[in-house]
N, C-alpha and C positions, 0 to 999 in steps of 0.2 A: 504494499498500499502506499501511496507517494505521499508526501507532507505538503500541505497547504503551500507552504513556502515555494515548493519545487514546481506546484502548478501554477503558481502564481508569476514566476520566474519563466516559466514557460508561457503562459499567455503575453507576457511583457516582451520576450522576445520576438513572437508572433506578430505581435502590433509593430515592433521596429521595424521588420521585414517588410510588412505592409503599407508602411507608411509613406516611401517612394512613389508607390501606386498610386496611392492617396492623393499625394501633392501634385499630381497633374490635373487634378479638378480643383476647381476652383474652393470648394467644400469640405475638400478633404482634411483641411486640419480640425475643421468642425465635427468632421465624423470621428477621427483620432482622439479629439478631445471628449468626445461623448462616450466613446469604447471604454477608454480610461478612466472615465468617472464611473461608469456602471463597475467595471471590473474592482477599483477600488472600494466602492460600496459595498458590493457583494461579499469582498473579502472581511470589508469591516465588520460585515451583520455575522459573517462566519466566525470571527475572533470573537464577537461578543456572545454569541450562542455557546461558544466551548470554554468560556472562562464562566458562564454561568452554570453549565454542566458541570463543569470541574467542582464550582463551590458546592453545588446542590450534593454532588456525590461526596464530598468532603463532611459535610453536615450528617449525611445518611451514615458514613463510616462511624461517625463521632455516637450517633445514638445508638448503632448496633453495640461499639463496645461498651457504652454505658448501661444498656441493660446485661449484658453478659458478667459486669462486675457485680 
């Protein structure tokens, strides 16, 4: 399973290779900016979901340990 940072790097490199084609069109810069914004927003949402899931798992683990004691 690949990590999120590896996938994000792959997407950014892919966008880097697409950008010369988009520059031929006047709206190419806007398209690239939009795609980068969408990708960074999705990555930010995934980071927030992962952080909240970790906190929830830590709380569940603490509750389990307190019940065992």
